[in-house]
C-alpha positions in Angstrom: -44.2 25.2 -81.4 -45.0 29.0 -80.7 -43.0 28.5 -77.3 -40.3 26.8 -78.9 -40.0 29.7 -81.3 -40.3 32.2 -78.4 -37.3 30.7 -76.5 -35.1 30.6 -79.9 -36.1 34.4 -80.5 -35.1 35.1 -76.7 -31.9 33.1 -77.0 -30.9 34.9 -80.5 -31.8 38.2 -78.8 -29.3 37.4 -76.0 -26.4 36.6 -78.3 -26.6 40.3 -79.3 -26.6 41.8 -75.8 -23.5 44.4 -75.6 -20.8 43.5 -73.2 -20.4 47.1 -71.9 -17.9 45.8 -69.1 -15.4 44.4 -71.9 -15.5 47.9 -73.8 -12.3 50.3 -73.6 -12.2 53.0 -71.2 -10.2 56.2 -72.1 -9.6 57.5 -68.7 -6.2 55.6 -68.7 -6.5 54.9 -65.1 -5.9 51.3 -63.6 -8.1 50.1 -60.9 -6.2 48.0 -58.1 -9.2 46.2 -56.4 -12.7 45.9 -57.6 -15.4 43.2 -56.8 -17.9 42.3 -54.5 -18.0 42.1 -50.4 -19.7 40.9 -47.8 -21.2 37.8 -49.6 -22.3 35.3 -47.1 -22.4 31.9 -48.3 -22.1 28.2 -47.1 -18.5 27.0 -46.5 -17.0 23.6 -45.5 -14.1 24.2 -43.7 -11.4 21.2 -43.3 -10.2 21.0 -39.9 -7.8 18.4 -39.3 -9.1 14.8 -40.4 -12.8 16.0 -40.6 -14.5 18.8 -41.7 -17.6 21.2 -40.3 -19.9 23.4 -41.9 -19.9 27.0 -41.3 -20.9 30.5 -42.8 -18.2 32.4 -44.7 -18.4 35.9 -45.3 -16.6 36.7 -48.3 -14.9 39.5 -50.1 -13.6 39.0 -53.8 -12.0 41.3 -56.2 -9.5 41.5 -59.1 -7.3 44.2 -60.5 -8.6 45.8 -63.6 -6.5 47.2 -66.4 -6.4 50.8 -67.3 -7.9 50.0 -70.8 -11.1 47.9 -69.6 -14.3 49.3 -68.8 -15.5 47.2 -65.8 -15.2 43.5 -64.6 -17.7 41.0 -64.7 -19.3 41.0 -61.3 -21.6 37.6 -61.7 -18.4 35.5 -62.4 -17.1 36.1 -58.4 -20.7 34.5 -57.3 -20.5 31.6 -60.3 -16.8 30.9 -58.8 -18.0 31.0 -55.0 -21.2 28.7 -55.9 -19.0 26.3 -57.9 -16.9 25.4 -54.5 -19.8 23.6 -53.7 -19.7 21.5 -50.4 -16.1 20.7 -51.1 -14.0 21.1 -47.5 -11.4 23.8 -48.2 -8.0 24.1 -46.6 -5.2 26.0 -47.8 -4.2 23.9 -50.6 -7.7 24.0 -52.3 -8.4 27.5 -51.6 -5.1 28.4 -53.4 -6.3 26.1 -56.2 -9.7 27.8 -56.7 -8.5 31.2 -56.1 -6.1 30.9 -59.1 -9.0 29.4 -61.2 -11.3 32.7 -60.0 -8.3 34.9 -61.4 -8.5 33.0 -64.8 -12.2 33.1 -65.0 -12.0 36.8 -64.7 -9.1 37.3 -67.0 -6.9 38.8 -64.1 -3.4 38.3 -63.2 -3.9 40.0 -59.7 -6.5 39.7 -57.2 -7.5 39.1 -53.5 -10.0 36.8 -51.7 -11.0 37.0 -48.0 -13.2 34.9 -46.3 -14.2 35.3 -42.4 -16.3 32.4 -40.7 -16.5 31.0 -37.1 -15.3 27.6 -36.3 -15.6 25.1 -33.5 -13.1 23.0 -31.5 -14.0 20.4 -28.9 -12.3 20.9 -25.6 -12.4 18.7 -22.8 -12.2 20.2 -19.2 -9.0 19.6 -17.5 -10.3 17.4 -14.3 -13.6 16.7 -15.3 -12.9 15.3 -18.5 -16.5 17.0 -19.8 -16.5 17.8 -23.3 -18.0 21.0 -25.0 -17.4 23.4 -28.1 -15.4 26.7 -28.0 -16.0 28.9 -31.0 -13.1 30.5 -32.8 -13.0 33.3 -35.6 -10.9 32.6 -38.3 -10.3 34.0 -41.7 -8.1 33.4 -45.1 -6.7 35.9 -47.5 -5.3 34.8 -50.7 -3.9 37.4 -52.9 -2.0 37.6 -56.1 0.4 40.4 -56.6 3.4 40.8 -59.1 2.9 37.2 -60.2 3.0 35.9 -56.9 0.4 34.2 -54.8 0.2 34.1 -51.1 -2.4 32.7 -48.7 -2.6 34.1 -45.1 -4.7 32.5 -42.0 -5.8 34.7 -39.2 -7.4 33.2 -36.1 -8.5 35.3 -32.8 -8.1 33.1 -29.9 -9.8 33.7 -26.1 -7.3 33.0 -23.5 -6.4 34.2 -19.8 -4.0 36.2 -18.5 -2.8 37.1 -14.9 -0.4 39.9 -14.0 3.1 38.9 -12.8 3.2 42.5 -10.8 0.2 41.9 -9.3 1.1 38.6 -7.9 4.2 39.5 -6.5 3.1 42.7 -4.8 -0.1 41.3 -3.3 -0.7 39.1 -0.1 -3.6 37.4 -1.8 -4.5 36.8 -5.5 -3.4 39.0 -8.4 -5.7 40.5 -11.0 -6.4 38.6 -14.0 -8.7 39.0 -17.0 -9.6 37.4 -20.5 -7.2 38.0 -23.3 -7.5 37.9 -27.3 -4.4 36.7 -29.1 -4.5 37.2 -33.1 -2.4 35.4 -35.3 -2.0 36.4 -39.0 0.6 33.9 -40.7 1.6 33.5 -44.1 1.4 30.0 -44.8 4.1 28.1 -47.1 2.5 24.9 -46.1 -1.3 24.1 -44.8 -1.3 24.4 -41.0 -4.4 23.0 -39.4 -6.3 25.6 -37.3 -6.2 23.7 -34.0 -2.4 24.3 -34.4 -2.5 27.8 -34.5 -5.1 27.9 -31.8 -2.6 25.7 -29.6 0.3 28.3 -30.4 -1.9 31.0 -28.5 -3.1 28.8 -25.7 0.1 27.0 -24.5 1.8 30.6 -24.3 -0.9 32.1 -22.3 -1.3 31.9 -18.2 -4.4 29.5 -19.0 -6.6 28.5 -21.7 -10.2 28.6 -21.2 -13.0 26.1 -21.7 -16.8 26.7 -22.5 -18.0 24.6 -19.6 -16.2 23.8 -16.3 -17.2 22.2 -13.1 -15.9 23.0 -9.7 -12.8 20.9 -9.9 -12.1 22.3 -13.2 -12.5 26.0 -11.9 -10.0 25.4 -9.2 -7.6 24.1 -11.4 -8.0 26.8 -13.9 -7.2 29.7 -11.4 -4.3 27.8 -9.8 -2.7 27.1 -13.3 -3.0 30.9 -14.1 -1.7 31.8 -10.5 1.6 29.5 -11.1 2.0 30.7 -14.8 1.7 34.6 -14.6 2.3 36.8 -17.9 2.3 40.4 -18.9 0.9 41.3 -22.5 4.5 41.3 -23.3 5.5 37.9 -22.3 2.5 36.5 -24.1 3.2 38.0 -27.3 6.7 37.1 -27.2 5.8 33.4 -26.2 3.4 33.4 -29.1 6.1 34.5 -31.4 8.7 32.1 -30.3 6.5 29.3 -31.2 5.8 30.6 -35.0 9.4 31.3 -35.2 10.3 27.6 -34.5 7.5 26.5 -37.2 9.0 26.4 -41.0 5.6 26.0 -42.4 5.0 29.7 -41.7 6.7 32.8 -43.3 5.9 36.5 -42.5 3.2 36.9 -39.3 1.9 39.2 -37.0 0.9 38.4 -33.4 -1.5 41.2 -31.5 -2.3 40.7 -27.8 -5.2 42.5 -26.2 -5.5 42.0 -22.6 -9.1 43.5 -21.1 -7.5 44.6 -17.9 -9.5 43.8 -15.0 -8.6 46.6 -12.6 -8.7 49.5 -15.5 -11.2 50.9 -18.0 -8.8 50.1 -20.7 -6.9 47.2 -22.5 -3.2 46.6 -22.4 -1.7 45.6 -25.8 1.1 44.3 -27.6 2.1 43.5 -31.1 4.9 41.5 -32.9 5.5 41.2 -36.9 7.8 39.3 -38.9 7.9 40.6 -42.6 
């Protein structure tokens, strides 16, 4: 009985704990973004008809009115934990993001999550399968009554220099390149589709595991399909322009030049 009385007493005391965050602030300064960042949490990612577990690094924030002293930081983590193991895609992320704003009594806010994901690839000749890792992220934001969701993916590819091929009797300098696509999603677009936009625009895609016959194929494929950094960024942009599910976007391409100690770089934006 004494233990039960202690519990009731503790609960009663809890009801009288001041809610400092909800107090008024007299400095009359609104805060555009306040929250938590770099929160590592398990994430289940929907990829096509399947799903895969990964680790997400989350930044979560809301706008705070001038008259309110503080936000409720614990509610961000409560919202994140409530996602559970449900596979996330653009549609479910948008729904949960709106619920987060309601939970924090906010009209504007932003959530970003960054994560690795994997796609199983088949080598071009031997047919051997292996997993290649990519870096993805989502950003959901609500501003001025409008909610938007962005996807970003970094895709490693291979590029071969057209000038080097043209002027050389043998071979041509080639290198690994990174294509970063950041796109506003008007409808759900699978990660594999964004990856293909980049890989199909490059001199060649890359694979985690290749046998000798595969390596020969990749070498010759790149040689027959030379691309400047300008060619690569334009070809990716053309594919994005043709997809009605995408709104605004940016494409960044970086070639890690094999004959220089610097990179070549290009960017196209559609606002």
